[in-house]
Backbone and ligand atoms as CSV (ligand in chain L), in Angstrom:
chain,resi,resn,atom,element,x,y,z
A,1,MET,N,N,-47.072,14.242,64.311
A,1,MET,CA,C,-46.229,13.353,63.665
A,1,MET,C,C,-44.786,13.319,64.461
A,2,SER,N,N,-44.300,11.964,64.502
A,2,SER,CA,C,-43.153,11.875,65.362
A,2,SER,C,C,-41.922,11.975,64.525
A,3,ILE,N,N,-40.954,12.430,65.162
A,3,ILE,CA,C,-39.566,12.883,64.492
A,3,ILE,C,C,-39.016,11.570,63.541
A,4,GLY,N,N,-39.411,10.443,64.022
A,4,GLY,CA,C,-38.985,9.217,63.321
A,4,GLY,C,C,-39.719,9.063,61.973
A,5,LYS,N,N,-41.106,9.427,61.728
A,5,LYS,CA,C,-41.759,9.459,60.604
A,5,LYS,C,C,-41.236,10.483,59.687
A,6,ILE,N,N,-40.991,11.671,60.289
A,6,ILE,CA,C,-40.466,12.809,59.441
A,6,ILE,C,C,-39.106,12.340,58.894
A,7,ILE,N,N,-38.173,11.969,59.672
A,7,ILE,CA,C,-36.962,11.454,58.924
A,7,ILE,C,C,-37.241,10.335,57.752
A,8,GLY,N,N,-38.226,9.324,58.301
A,8,GLY,CA,C,-38.383,8.502,57.400
A,8,GLY,C,C,-38.854,9.192,56.029
A,9,LEU,N,N,-39.800,10.095,56.139
A,9,LEU,CA,C,-40.284,10.536,54.787
A,9,LEU,C,C,-39.346,11.497,54.098
A,10,VAL,N,N,-38.548,12.328,54.874
A,10,VAL,CA,C,-37.249,12.820,54.182
A,10,VAL,C,C,-36.475,11.941,53.417
A,11,LEU,N,N,-36.025,10.719,54.109
A,11,LEU,CA,C,-35.286,9.796,53.541
A,11,LEU,C,C,-35.790,9.304,52.348
A,12,GLY,N,N,-37.134,8.940,52.491
A,12,GLY,CA,C,-37.882,8.519,51.314
A,12,GLY,C,C,-37.623,9.394,50.053
A,13,GLY,N,N,-38.055,10.589,50.480
A,13,GLY,CA,C,-37.893,11.840,49.226
A,13,GLY,C,C,-36.506,11.725,48.669
A,14,LEU,N,N,-35.624,11.730,49.507
A,14,LEU,CA,C,-34.227,11.646,49.201
A,14,LEU,C,C,-34.054,10.403,48.100
A,15,VAL,N,N,-34.481,9.377,48.368
A,15,VAL,CA,C,-34.204,8.115,47.558
A,15,VAL,C,C,-34.945,8.444,46.253
A,16,VAL,N,N,-36.233,8.874,46.430
A,16,VAL,CA,C,-36.656,9.209,45.128
A,16,VAL,C,C,-35.820,10.194,44.202
A,17,VAL,N,N,-35.569,11.223,44.773
A,17,VAL,CA,C,-34.930,12.146,44.164
A,17,VAL,C,C,-33.655,11.641,43.572
A,18,LEU,N,N,-32.965,10.578,44.293
A,18,LEU,CA,C,-31.577,10.106,43.851
A,18,LEU,C,C,-32.184,9.229,42.772
A,19,MET,N,N,-33.003,8.433,42.735
A,19,MET,CA,C,-33.325,7.686,41.716
A,19,MET,C,C,-33.649,8.411,40.320
A,20,VAL,N,N,-34.515,9.412,40.582
A,20,VAL,CA,C,-34.897,10.177,39.245
A,20,VAL,C,C,-33.383,10.457,38.731
A,21,TYR,N,N,-32.606,11.254,39.686
A,21,TYR,CA,C,-31.038,11.687,39.238
A,21,TYR,C,C,-30.535,10.456,38.301
A,22,VAL,N,N,-30.485,9.458,38.918
A,22,VAL,CA,C,-29.797,8.399,38.290
A,22,VAL,C,C,-30.376,8.094,37.115
A,23,MET,N,N,-31.709,7.810,36.730
A,23,MET,CA,C,-32.335,7.588,35.877
A,23,MET,C,C,-32.168,8.715,34.569
A,24,SER,N,N,-32.076,10.109,35.046
A,24,SER,CA,C,-31.929,10.830,34.190
A,24,SER,C,C,-30.516,10.785,33.426
A,25,GLN,N,N,-29.410,10.481,34.375
A,25,GLN,CA,C,-28.062,10.350,33.974
A,25,GLN,C,C,-27.921,9.009,33.015
A,26,GLY,N,N,-28.755,8.135,33.227
A,26,GLY,CA,C,-28.766,6.980,32.424
A,26,GLY,C,C,-29.559,7.403,31.015
A,27,GLY,N,N,-30.693,8.182,31.092
A,27,GLY,CA,C,-30.965,8.727,29.912
A,27,GLY,C,C,-30.129,9.470,28.951
A,28,SER,N,N,-29.257,10.301,29.766
A,28,SER,CA,C,-28.533,11.149,28.877
A,28,SER,C,C,-27.526,10.288,28.030
A,29,LYS,N,N,-27.230,8.923,28.424
A,29,LYS,CA,C,-26.341,8.131,27.984
A,29,LYS,C,C,-26.650,7.479,26.747
A,30,THR,N,N,-28.004,7.314,26.744
A,30,THR,CA,C,-28.534,6.765,25.521
A,30,THR,C,C,-28.104,7.357,24.251
A,31,PRO,N,N,-28.336,8.849,24.129
A,31,PRO,CA,C,-28.020,9.236,22.988
A,31,PRO,C,C,-26.710,9.097,22.349
A,32,VAL,N,N,-25.671,9.013,23.416
A,32,VAL,CA,C,-24.117,8.853,23.094
A,32,VAL,C,C,-24.085,7.453,22.300
A,33,THR,N,N,-24.636,6.299,22.956
A,33,THR,CA,C,-24.634,5.061,22.330
A,33,THR,C,C,-25.283,5.092,20.755
A,34,SER,N,N,-26.342,5.975,20.802
A,34,SER,CA,C,-27.121,5.744,19.485
A,34,SER,C,C,-26.410,6.251,18.561
A,35,LYS,N,N,-25.539,7.564,19.009
A,35,LYS,CA,C,-24.699,8.459,18.001
A,35,LYS,C,C,-23.605,7.265,17.583
A,36,PHE,N,N,-23.082,6.718,18.508
A,36,PHE,CA,C,-22.027,5.543,18.186
A,36,PHE,C,C,-22.690,4.637,17.264
A,37,GLU,N,N,-23.813,4.017,17.365
A,37,GLU,CA,C,-24.346,3.278,16.303
A,37,GLU,C,C,-24.532,3.904,14.997
A,38,GLU,N,N,-24.958,4.845,15.113
A,38,GLU,CA,C,-25.226,5.749,13.965
A,38,GLU,C,C,-23.828,5.654,13.157
A,39,GLN,N,N,-22.823,5.804,13.616
A,39,GLN,CA,C,-21.494,5.894,13.005
A,39,GLN,C,C,-20.976,4.534,12.501
A,40,VAL,N,N,-21.324,3.624,13.292
A,40,VAL,CA,C,-20.662,2.191,12.932
A,40,VAL,C,C,-21.449,1.350,11.963
A,41,LYS,N,N,-22.959,1.594,12.141
A,41,LYS,CA,C,-23.931,0.698,11.681
A,41,LYS,C,C,-23.947,0.928,10.014
A,42,PRO,N,N,-23.770,2.280,9.409
A,42,PRO,CA,C,-23.738,2.181,7.984
A,42,PRO,C,C,-22.741,1.493,7.236
A,43,LYS,N,N,-21.474,1.393,8.110
A,43,LYS,CA,C,-20.395,0.706,7.549
A,43,LYS,C,C,-20.700,-0.736,7.455
A,44,VAL,N,N,-21.215,-1.286,8.491
A,44,VAL,CA,C,-21.554,-2.755,8.770
A,44,VAL,C,C,-22.592,-3.138,7.436
A,45,GLN,N,N,-23.445,-2.198,7.296
A,45,GLN,CA,C,-24.748,-2.500,6.278
A,45,GLN,C,C,-23.836,-2.454,4.774
A,46,GLU,N,N,-23.005,-1.500,4.598
A,46,GLU,CA,C,-22.309,-1.349,3.252
A,46,GLU,C,C,-21.666,-2.814,2.992
A,47,VAL,N,N,-21.028,-3.214,3.813
A,47,VAL,CA,C,-20.242,-4.453,3.761
A,47,VAL,C,C,-21.090,-5.625,3.463
A,48,LYS,N,N,-22.228,-5.633,4.231
A,48,LYS,CA,C,-23.063,-6.663,3.832
A,48,LYS,C,C,-23.635,-6.678,2.464
A,49,VAL,N,N,-23.890,-5.360,1.942
A,49,VAL,CA,C,-24.432,-5.406,0.593
A,49,VAL,C,C,-23.575,-6.014,-0.338
A,50,GLU,N,N,-22.298,-5.699,-0.101
A,50,GLU,CA,C,-21.171,-6.135,-0.808
A,50,GLU,C,C,-21.111,-7.782,-0.988
A,51,GLU,N,N,-21.147,-8.217,0.336
A,51,GLU,CA,C,-21.136,-9.706,0.628
A,51,GLU,C,C,-22.348,-10.369,-0.249
A,52,LYS,N,N,-23.374,-9.698,-0.317
A,52,LYS,CA,C,-24.648,-10.136,-0.803
A,52,LYS,C,C,-24.529,-10.324,-2.412
A,53,SER,N,N,-24.002,-9.128,-2.780
A,53,SER,CA,C,-23.883,-9.146,-4.397
A,53,SER,C,C,-22.888,-10.121,-4.630
A,54,GLU,N,N,-21.881,-10.391,-4.022
A,54,GLU,CA,C,-20.638,-11.365,-4.492
A,54,GLU,C,C,-21.393,-12.942,-4.312
A,55,GLU,N,N,-22.291,-13.159,-3.209
A,55,GLU,CA,C,-22.986,-14.211,-3.169
A,55,GLU,C,C,-23.863,-14.552,-4.414
A,56,GLU,N,N,-24.368,-13.568,-4.598
A,56,GLU,CA,C,-25.416,-13.571,-5.980
A,56,GLU,C,C,-24.658,-14.061,-7.266
A,57,VAL,N,N,-23.387,-13.321,-7.331
A,57,VAL,CA,C,-22.549,-13.846,-8.579
A,57,VAL,C,C,-22.281,-15.303,-8.426
A,58,VAL,N,N,-21.676,-15.655,-7.422
A,58,VAL,CA,C,-21.452,-16.902,-7.180
A,58,VAL,C,C,-22.699,-18.043,-7.302
A,59,LEU,N,N,-23.640,-17.542,-6.786
A,59,LEU,CA,C,-25.004,-18.440,-6.928
A,59,LEU,C,C,-25.221,-18.551,-8.262
A,60,ASP,N,N,-25.333,-17.393,-9.079
A,60,ASP,CA,C,-25.645,-17.323,-10.587
A,60,ASP,C,C,-24.718,-18.287,-11.400
A,61,ASP,N,N,-23.314,-18.232,-11.105
A,61,ASP,CA,C,-22.501,-19.205,-11.686
A,61,ASP,C,C,-22.859,-20.563,-11.302
A,62,LEU,N,N,-23.082,-20.768,-10.094
A,62,LEU,CA,C,-23.352,-22.190,-9.651
A,62,LEU,C,C,-24.637,-22.648,-10.556
A,63,LYS,N,N,-25.563,-21.854,-10.596
A,63,LYS,CA,C,-26.899,-22.215,-11.182
A,63,LYS,C,C,-26.542,-22.760,-12.561
A,64,LYS,N,N,-25.727,-21.755,-13.215
A,64,LYS,CA,C,-25.341,-21.932,-14.475
A,64,LYS,C,C,-24.541,-23.207,-14.887
A,65,GLN,N,N,-23.612,-23.643,-13.758
A,65,GLN,CA,C,-22.905,-24.806,-13.796
A,65,GLN,C,C,-23.817,-26.087,-13.329
A,66,ALA,N,N,-24.790,-25.876,-12.705
A,66,ALA,CA,C,-25.768,-27.172,-12.347
A,66,ALA,C,C,-25.941,-27.694,-14.005
A,67,GLY,N,N,-25.907,-28.966,-13.726
A,67,GLY,CA,C,-26.309,-29.779,-14.990
A,67,GLY,C,C,-25.288,-29.714,-15.965
A,68,VAL,N,N,-24.153,-29.079,-15.593
A,68,VAL,CA,C,-22.972,-29.202,-16.535
A,68,VAL,C,C,-22.235,-30.280,-15.961
A,69,ASN,N,N,-21.507,-30.887,-16.764
A,69,ASN,CA,C,-20.428,-31.989,-16.376
A,69,ASN,C,C,-19.183,-31.200,-16.131
A,70,LEU,N,N,-18.850,-30.941,-14.844
A,70,LEU,CA,C,-17.648,-30.286,-14.827
A,70,LEU,C,C,-16.353,-31.320,-14.777
A,71,ASP,N,N,-16.396,-32.589,-14.811
A,71,ASP,CA,C,-15.390,-33.457,-14.706
A,71,ASP,C,C,-14.924,-33.605,-16.180
A,72,GLN,N,N,-15.429,-33.065,-17.310
A,72,GLN,CA,C,-14.936,-33.182,-18.631
A,72,GLN,C,C,-13.641,-32.743,-18.570
A,73,LYS,N,N,-12.593,-33.238,-19.376
A,73,LYS,CA,C,-11.399,-32.878,-19.432
A,73,LYS,C,C,-11.161,-31.580,-20.330
A,74,VAL,N,N,-10.390,-30.486,-19.742
A,74,VAL,CA,C,-10.328,-29.307,-20.499
A,74,VAL,C,C,-8.852,-29.140,-20.510
A,75,SER,N,N,-8.231,-28.667,-21.719
A,75,SER,CA,C,-6.963,-28.205,-22.043
A,75,SER,C,C,-6.528,-26.991,-21.218
A,76,GLN,N,N,-5.084,-26.894,-21.057
A,76,GLN,CA,C,-4.937,-25.881,-20.454
A,76,GLN,C,C,-4.970,-24.650,-21.207
A,77,LEU,N,N,-5.062,-24.838,-22.615
A,77,LEU,CA,C,-5.066,-23.597,-23.576
A,77,LEU,C,C,-6.598,-23.155,-23.337
A,78,TYR,N,N,-7.287,-24.011,-23.481
A,78,TYR,CA,C,-8.747,-23.463,-23.304
A,78,TYR,C,C,-9.018,-22.806,-22.038
A,79,THR,N,N,-8.738,-23.335,-20.862
A,79,THR,CA,C,-8.807,-22.669,-19.594
A,79,THR,C,C,-8.163,-21.402,-19.473
A,80,LEU,N,N,-6.862,-21.289,-20.152
A,80,LEU,CA,C,-6.167,-20.150,-19.885
A,80,LEU,C,C,-6.898,-18.960,-20.815
A,81,ARG,N,N,-7.345,-19.468,-22.111
A,81,ARG,CA,C,-7.725,-18.436,-23.021
A,81,ARG,C,C,-8.979,-17.959,-23.147
A,82,CYS,N,N,-9.847,-19.292,-22.833
A,82,CYS,CA,C,-11.297,-19.051,-23.213
A,82,CYS,C,C,-12.136,-19.047,-21.996
A,83,SER,N,N,-11.869,-19.851,-20.979
A,83,SER,CA,C,-12.795,-20.254,-19.886
A,83,SER,C,C,-13.194,-18.943,-19.283
A,84,SER,N,N,-12.439,-17.892,-18.959
A,84,SER,CA,C,-12.810,-16.838,-18.326
A,84,SER,C,C,-14.030,-16.138,-18.701
A,85,CYS,N,N,-14.344,-16.271,-20.133
A,85,CYS,CA,C,-15.582,-15.596,-20.613
A,85,CYS,C,C,-16.539,-16.570,-21.062
A,86,HIS,N,N,-16.204,-17.728,-21.404
A,86,HIS,CA,C,-17.092,-18.839,-21.707
A,86,HIS,C,C,-17.369,-19.957,-20.710
A,87,GLY,N,N,-16.702,-19.816,-19.555
A,87,GLY,CA,C,-17.128,-20.831,-18.579
A,87,GLY,C,C,-16.122,-22.160,-18.651
A,88,LYS,N,N,-16.155,-22.892,-17.684
A,88,LYS,CA,C,-14.937,-23.833,-17.608
A,88,LYS,C,C,-15.248,-24.994,-18.819
A,89,VAL,N,N,-16.444,-25.159,-19.108
A,89,VAL,CA,C,-16.545,-26.148,-20.259
A,89,VAL,C,C,-17.506,-25.567,-21.082
A,90,GLY,N,N,-17.412,-24.278,-21.513
A,90,GLY,CA,C,-18.010,-23.702,-22.527
A,90,GLY,C,C,-19.701,-23.283,-22.214
A,91,GLU,N,N,-20.107,-23.218,-20.919
A,91,GLU,CA,C,-21.405,-23.262,-20.545
A,91,GLU,C,C,-21.764,-21.709,-20.854
A,92,GLY,N,N,-20.603,-20.993,-20.814
A,92,GLY,CA,C,-20.954,-19.563,-20.853
A,92,GLY,C,C,-20.985,-18.644,-19.467
A,93,THR,N,N,-20.680,-17.337,-19.649
A,93,THR,CA,C,-20.696,-16.376,-18.294
A,93,THR,C,C,-21.479,-15.425,-18.766
A,94,LYS,N,N,-21.330,-14.464,-17.689
A,94,LYS,CA,C,-22.156,-13.058,-18.007
A,94,LYS,C,C,-21.507,-12.373,-19.170
A,95,VAL,N,N,-20.520,-12.489,-19.262
A,95,VAL,CA,C,-19.352,-12.054,-20.525
A,95,VAL,C,C,-19.612,-12.581,-21.800
A,96,GLY,N,N,-19.444,-13.849,-22.071
A,96,GLY,CA,C,-19.492,-14.599,-23.145
A,96,GLY,C,C,-20.606,-15.562,-23.189
A,97,PRO,N,N,-21.117,-15.788,-24.538
A,97,PRO,CA,C,-22.350,-16.754,-24.532
A,97,PRO,C,C,-21.633,-18.302,-24.554
A,98,SER,N,N,-22.669,-19.065,-24.316
A,98,SER,CA,C,-22.330,-20.642,-24.157
A,98,SER,C,C,-21.971,-21.019,-25.688
A,99,ILE,N,N,-20.813,-21.661,-25.704
A,99,ILE,CA,C,-20.209,-22.282,-26.699
A,99,ILE,C,C,-20.102,-23.766,-26.699
A,100,SER,N,N,-20.899,-24.411,-25.888
A,100,SER,CA,C,-20.810,-25.725,-25.955
A,100,SER,C,C,-21.905,-26.349,-26.567
A,101,GLY,N,N,-21.849,-27.466,-27.269
A,101,GLY,CA,C,-22.860,-28.076,-28.095
A,101,GLY,C,C,-22.825,-27.708,-29.766
A,102,LYS,N,N,-21.703,-26.873,-29.749
A,102,LYS,CA,C,-21.425,-26.673,-31.541
A,102,LYS,C,C,-20.518,-27.294,-31.981
A,103,SER,N,N,-20.576,-27.535,-33.257
A,103,SER,CA,C,-19.829,-28.192,-34.259
A,103,SER,C,C,-18.334,-27.463,-34.325
A,104,GLN,N,N,-17.453,-28.295,-34.678
A,104,GLN,CA,C,-16.092,-27.632,-34.885
A,104,GLN,C,C,-16.162,-26.854,-36.340
A,105,ASP,N,N,-16.909,-27.188,-37.241
A,105,ASP,CA,C,-17.168,-26.175,-38.269
A,105,ASP,C,C,-17.618,-24.815,-38.076
A,106,TYR,N,N,-18.702,-25.055,-37.116
A,106,TYR,CA,C,-19.393,-23.695,-36.603
A,106,TYR,C,C,-18.379,-22.793,-35.947
A,107,ILE,N,N,-17.702,-23.416,-35.131
A,107,ILE,CA,C,-16.516,-22.791,-34.191
A,107,ILE,C,C,-15.413,-22.024,-34.879
A,108,LEU,N,N,-15.124,-22.822,-35.952
A,108,LEU,CA,C,-14.010,-22.291,-36.788
A,108,LEU,C,C,-14.460,-21.235,-37.497
A,109,SER,N,N,-15.784,-21.447,-38.153
A,109,SER,CA,C,-16.326,-20.127,-38.986
A,109,SER,C,C,-16.462,-19.018,-38.231
A,110,LYS,N,N,-16.999,-19.216,-36.980
A,110,LYS,CA,C,-17.229,-18.059,-36.213
A,110,LYS,C,C,-16.066,-17.273,-35.810
A,111,LEU,N,N,-14.842,-17.988,-35.526
A,111,LEU,CA,C,-13.644,-17.525,-35.171
A,111,LEU,C,C,-12.881,-16.732,-36.143
A,112,ASP,N,N,-13.232,-17.412,-37.345
A,112,ASP,CA,C,-12.651,-16.744,-38.467
A,112,ASP,C,C,-13.308,-15.428,-39.000
A,113,ASP,N,N,-14.604,-15.504,-38.557
A,113,ASP,CA,C,-15.497,-14.055,-38.794
A,113,ASP,C,C,-14.948,-13.116,-38.075
A,114,TYR,N,N,-14.824,-13.394,-36.837
A,114,TYR,CA,C,-14.362,-12.470,-35.616
A,114,TYR,C,C,-12.714,-11.937,-36.099
A,115,LYS,N,N,-11.939,-12.898,-36.635
A,115,LYS,CA,C,-10.420,-12.482,-36.999
A,115,LYS,C,C,-10.573,-11.572,-38.389
A,116,ASN,N,N,-11.352,-11.809,-39.105
A,116,ASN,CA,C,-11.601,-11.154,-40.302
A,116,ASN,C,C,-12.605,-10.085,-40.391
A,117,ASP,N,N,-13.015,-9.698,-39.309
A,117,ASP,CA,C,-14.118,-8.507,-38.973
A,117,ASP,C,C,-15.278,-8.734,-39.818
A,118,ARG,N,N,-15.660,-9.809,-40.080
A,118,ARG,CA,C,-16.956,-10.162,-40.569
A,118,ARG,C,C,-18.108,-9.959,-39.642
A,119,VAL,N,N,-17.502,-10.657,-38.388
A,119,VAL,CA,C,-18.281,-10.151,-37.148
A,119,VAL,C,C,-17.338,-9.360,-36.454
A,120,VAL,N,N,-17.875,-8.042,-35.959
A,120,VAL,CA,C,-17.148,-7.297,-35.206
A,120,VAL,C,C,-17.222,-7.308,-33.766
A,121,ASN,N,N,-16.182,-7.944,-32.977
A,121,ASN,CA,C,-16.238,-8.069,-31.657
A,121,ASN,C,C,-14.644,-7.899,-31.189
A,122,SER,N,N,-14.764,-6.865,-30.421
A,122,SER,CA,C,-13.103,-6.396,-30.098
A,122,SER,C,C,-12.652,-7.518,-29.003
A,123,LEU,N,N,-13.674,-8.124,-28.180
A,123,LEU,CA,C,-12.999,-9.042,-27.256
A,123,LEU,C,C,-12.308,-10.264,-27.862
A,124,MET,N,N,-13.218,-10.910,-29.041
A,124,MET,CA,C,-12.818,-11.985,-29.438
A,124,MET,C,C,-11.692,-11.703,-30.501
A,125,LYS,N,N,-11.885,-10.534,-31.389
A,125,LYS,CA,C,-10.678,-10.688,-32.167
A,125,LYS,C,C,-9.478,-10.272,-31.673
A,126,GLY,N,N,-9.440,-9.448,-30.441
A,126,GLY,CA,C,-8.068,-9.158,-29.828
A,126,GLY,C,C,-7.350,-10.585,-29.460
A,127,LEU,N,N,-8.329,-11.353,-29.056
A,127,LEU,CA,C,-7.825,-12.682,-28.417
A,127,LEU,C,C,-7.268,-13.581,-29.656
A,128,LEU,N,N,-7.999,-13.296,-30.906
A,128,LEU,CA,C,-7.353,-14.118,-31.988
A,128,LEU,C,C,-6.130,-13.587,-32.675
A,129,ASN,N,N,-5.857,-12.359,-32.275
A,129,ASN,CA,C,-4.655,-11.871,-32.768
A,129,ASN,C,C,-3.286,-12.522,-32.103
A,130,ASN,N,N,-3.442,-13.301,-30.872
A,130,ASN,CA,C,-2.604,-13.750,-30.308
A,130,ASN,C,C,-2.656,-15.409,-30.190
A,131,ILE,N,N,-3.126,-15.858,-31.198
A,131,ILE,CA,C,-3.215,-17.478,-31.077
A,131,ILE,C,C,-3.058,-17.992,-32.448
A,132,SER,N,N,-2.126,-19.093,-32.693
A,132,SER,CA,C,-1.847,-19.731,-33.797
A,132,SER,C,C,-3.070,-20.080,-34.528
A,133,ASP,N,N,-2.947,-20.602,-35.754
A,133,ASP,CA,C,-4.128,-21.272,-36.358
A,133,ASP,C,C,-4.336,-22.730,-35.995
A,134,GLU,N,N,-3.229,-23.401,-35.572
A,134,GLU,CA,C,-3.165,-24.606,-35.053
A,134,GLU,C,C,-4.024,-24.712,-33.678
A,135,GLU,N,N,-3.425,-23.681,-32.874
A,135,GLU,CA,C,-4.268,-23.774,-31.470
A,135,GLU,C,C,-5.842,-23.463,-31.940
A,136,VAL,N,N,-6.143,-22.577,-32.714
A,136,VAL,CA,C,-7.657,-22.434,-32.975
A,136,VAL,C,C,-8.149,-23.679,-33.421
A,137,LYS,N,N,-7.406,-24.356,-34.302
A,137,LYS,CA,C,-8.086,-25.665,-34.877
A,137,LYS,C,C,-8.264,-26.673,-33.666
A,138,SER,N,N,-7.234,-26.652,-32.703
A,138,SER,CA,C,-7.471,-27.847,-31.758
A,138,SER,C,C,-8.429,-27.532,-30.629
A,139,LEU,N,N,-8.486,-26.060,-30.320
A,139,LEU,CA,C,-9.496,-25.597,-29.447
A,139,LEU,C,C,-10.852,-25.650,-30.038
A,140,ALA,N,N,-11.021,-25.482,-31.444
A,140,ALA,CA,C,-12.369,-25.743,-32.100
A,140,ALA,C,C,-12.973,-27.252,-31.777
A,141,GLU,N,N,-11.892,-28.048,-32.129
A,141,GLU,CA,C,-12.085,-29.675,-31.988
A,141,GLU,C,C,-12.440,-29.909,-30.613
A,142,GLU,N,N,-11.765,-29.412,-29.696
A,142,GLU,CA,C,-11.983,-29.602,-28.166
A,142,GLU,C,C,-13.453,-29.174,-27.836
A,143,ILE,N,N,-13.771,-28.009,-28.241
A,143,ILE,CA,C,-15.087,-27.275,-27.806
A,143,ILE,C,C,-16.079,-28.042,-28.250
A,144,SER,N,N,-15.909,-28.452,-29.604
A,144,SER,CA,C,-16.923,-29.190,-30.200
A,144,SER,C,C,-17.467,-30.603,-29.315
A,145,LYS,N,N,-16.497,-30.893,-28.469
A,145,LYS,CA,C,-16.798,-32.171,-27.688
A,145,LYS,C,C,-17.547,-31.770,-26.445
A,146,PHE,N,N,-17.436,-30.697,-25.951
A,146,PHE,CA,C,-17.948,-30.209,-24.851
A,146,PHE,C,C,-19.674,-30.433,-25.096
A,147,ASN,N,N,-20.133,-30.752,-23.612
A,147,ASN,CA,C,-21.665,-31.139,-23.853
A,147,ASN,C,C,-22.146,-30.680,-22.457
L,1,HEC,C1,C,-12.825,-11.665,-23.095
L,1,HEC,C2,C,-13.859,-12.544,-23.069
L,1,HEC,C3,C,-13.706,-13.414,-24.140
L,1,HEC,C4,C,-12.646,-14.590,-24.338
L,1,HEC,C5,C,-11.380,-14.845,-23.405
L,1,HEC,C6,C,-13.128,-15.296,-25.338
L,1,HEC,N1,N,-14.181,-15.047,-25.737
L,1,HEC,FE1,FE,-15.599,-15.966,-27.283
L,1,HEC,N2,N,-16.838,-14.671,-27.308
L,1,HEC,C7,C,-16.824,-13.621,-26.390
L,1,HEC,C8,C,-18.028,-12.725,-26.777
L,1,HEC,C9,C,-18.270,-11.482,-25.717
L,1,HEC,C10,C,-18.623,-13.435,-27.505
L,1,HEC,C11,C,-19.830,-13.061,-28.422
L,1,HEC,C12,C,-19.561,-12.080,-29.420
L,1,HEC,C13,C,-20.851,-11.945,-30.347
L,1,HEC,O1,O,-21.906,-11.641,-29.876
L,1,HEC,O2,O,-20.400,-11.816,-31.546
L,1,HEC,C14,C,-17.874,-14.391,-28.038
L,1,HEC,C15,C,-18.038,-15.398,-29.095
L,1,HEC,C16,C,-17.517,-16.422,-29.320
L,1,HEC,C17,C,-17.951,-17.499,-30.215
L,1,HEC,C18,C,-19.323,-17.674,-30.873
L,1,HEC,C19,C,-20.291,-18.060,-30.355
L,1,HEC,C20,C,-21.637,-18.159,-31.181
L,1,HEC,O3,O,-22.399,-19.006,-30.857
L,1,HEC,O4,O,-21.821,-17.163,-32.010
L,1,HEC,C21,C,-16.916,-18.580,-30.287
L,1,HEC,C22,C,-16.909,-20.005,-30.992
L,1,HEC,C23,C,-15.995,-18.351,-29.331
L,1,HEC,N3,N,-16.359,-17.023,-28.742
L,1,HEC,C24,C,-14.769,-18.846,-29.229
L,1,HEC,C25,C,-13.976,-18.394,-28.084
L,1,HEC,C26,C,-12.697,-19.348,-28.036
L,1,HEC,C27,C,-12.224,-20.530,-28.560
L,1,HEC,C28,C,-11.896,-18.732,-27.134
L,1,HEC,C29,C,-10.672,-18.844,-26.572
L,1,HEC,C30,C,-9.419,-18.795,-27.551
L,1,HEC,C31,C,-12.612,-17.630,-26.618
L,1,HEC,N4,N,-13.820,-17.478,-27.381
L,1,HEC,C32,C,-12.349,-16.332,-25.632
L,1,HEC,C33,C,-15.865,-13.217,-25.392
L,1,HEC,C34,C,-14.974,-13.858,-25.053
């Protein structure tokens, strides 16, 4: 065997050893990044879950409003006092039932029931303590025209 060949073999061996060393270094880095990912990923996933549920809420509301005429004129009084629970035009929300398509008499008698505890509902009762009879009447008239 010539000296040249021996040197070639030794150099070749060194290259292999170096490659193995480099690869093992690279390998030891992988756990570090995966640890980093473990720390970051759960947070990202949590945020995603919240976004989804928000989207679902919006979607649910949109589905409810589909087929509802949102161009209807609604008084400020209704928007302020009632729309948060009964929807923009009485179509209902998760909190309050739909009150559209009901007659003025029906609405008035219902509101009277709440006010006088014939139907016990703390949400509606609390509301009716802060509203004048005139306002209730005009609201009932307005709601009876929702469709
Ligand atoms: C805080 C939420 C909330 C607000 C604000 C609210 N309501 Fe209600 N309302 C309810 C809930 C809940 C019911 C269902 C109560 C029950 O099942 O007896 C209801 C029931 C009613 C009903 C009877 C519906 C039916 O068919 O039995 C009428 C009418 C009504 N609300 C009118 C109004 C008016 C008018 C306003 C604004 C002055 C208003 N509500 C504001 C929560 C609310």
